[in-house]
C-alpha positions in Angstrom: -14.1 20.0 -31.0 -15.5 17.1 -29.1 -13.8 17.1 -25.7 -15.3 14.1 -24.1 -15.9 10.7 -25.7 -17.5 7.8 -23.9 -17.0 4.2 -24.8 -17.7 0.8 -23.3 -21.5 0.8 -23.2 -23.5 -2.2 -24.3 -26.0 -4.9 -23.6 -25.2 -7.2 -20.7 -27.0 -9.5 -18.4 -27.8 -8.9 -14.7 -24.8 -9.7 -12.6 -22.3 -8.9 -15.3 -19.6 -6.3 -15.3 -18.9 -3.4 -17.6 -16.3 -0.7 -17.7 -17.0 2.6 -19.2 -14.3 4.9 -20.4 -14.3 8.6 -21.1 -11.4 10.1 -23.1 -10.8 13.8 -22.7 -9.0 16.1 -25.1 -7.4 19.5 -24.6 -6.3 20.9 -21.3 -6.7 18.9 -18.1 -10.1 18.8 -16.5 -10.0 19.5 -12.8 -13.1 17.4 -12.1 -14.7 14.6 -14.1 -17.7 12.5 -13.4 -20.4 10.3 -14.5 -24.2 10.8 -14.7 -26.9 8.5 -15.9 -30.4 9.1 -17.2 -33.1 6.4 -17.6 -36.3 7.0 -19.6 -38.7 9.1 -17.6 -36.2 9.8 -14.9 -34.1 12.8 -13.9 -30.4 12.8 -14.6 -28.7 11.1 -11.7 -25.2 11.6 -10.4 -23.2 8.4 -10.4 -19.7 9.5 -9.3 -17.0 12.0 -9.6 -13.3 12.4 -9.2 -11.4 15.6 -8.4 -7.9 16.0 -9.9 -6.0 12.9 -8.8 -7.8 12.4 -5.6 -9.7 9.2 -4.8 -13.1 9.3 -6.5 -16.4 8.6 -5.0 -19.7 7.3 -6.1 -23.3 7.6 -5.1 -24.8 5.5 -2.3 -27.1 3.9 -4.9 -24.2 2.2 -6.6 -21.6 2.2 -3.8 -20.1 -1.2 -3.5 -20.7 -2.1 -7.1 -19.4 0.9 -9.0 -16.0 2.6 -8.8 -14.6 5.6 -10.5 -11.0 6.3 -11.4 -8.7 8.2 -13.7 -5.6 7.2 -15.5 -2.2 8.5 -14.5 -2.2 11.1 -17.3 -5.5 12.5 -16.1 -7.1 12.5 -19.5 -9.3 9.5 -19.0 -12.0 8.6 -16.4 -13.4 5.2 -15.9 -16.5 3.8 -14.4 -16.1 0.2 -13.4 -19.5 -1.4 -13.0 -20.0 -4.7 -11.4 -23.0 -6.9 -10.4 -25.1 -4.9 -12.7 -28.8 -4.7 -12.2 -31.7 -4.0 -14.6 -32.2 -0.7 -12.8 -28.7 0.4 -13.9 -30.0 0.6 -17.4 -29.6 4.2 -18.6 -27.6 6.4 -20.9 -24.4 7.2 -19.1 -22.8 10.6 -19.6 -19.3 11.6 -18.9 -19.0 15.2 -17.6 -16.1 17.4 -16.8 -15.1 20.9 -15.9 -11.9 23.0 -15.8 -13.0 25.4 -13.2 -11.0 25.2 -9.9 -12.0 22.1 -7.9 -11.2 22.2 -4.2 -14.1 20.2 -2.8 -14.4 16.5 -2.4 -16.0 14.5 -5.2 -19.4 14.3 -3.5 -19.7 18.0 -3.6 -20.1 17.9 -7.4 -23.4 16.1 -7.6 -25.3 18.6 -9.6 -25.0 18.9 -13.4 -24.4 22.6 -13.1 -20.9 21.8 -11.8 -19.9 20.4 -15.1 -19.8 22.5 -18.2 -18.6 19.9 -20.6 -20.5 16.8 -21.5 -20.0 13.7 -23.7 -22.7 12.4 -26.0 -23.5 9.5 -23.7 -23.3 5.8 -24.0 -26.1 3.3 -23.6 -25.9 0.7 -20.9 -28.6 -1.9 -21.0 -28.9 -4.6 -18.3 -31.3 -7.4 -19.1 -33.0 -9.3 -16.3 
């Protein structure tokens, strides 16, 4: 079964906002996050949230992006504002059910997430 499904991607203009959603199925994930990958670049950590703690995002997008979960804990969002062309990438939702005791910034490597969505394309035109 597909456990993570992203939605909300699309084509927008620089300066626009976009909100990505990731819907999780099954038992609760203790940590959830977002990664992105642009052509020719390595997969880049965007942000993560642990349980119901306040999430955190990378310094690259801090101030423009924010990550959050719904009250039920089965959805994680990535609110993106003032988008730039360099934000163009496939955005992946990632999650894991292993015990999560560290802060969100601890989980910046893909190896900390064993469940991945199919990705959603975000294209920001200049």
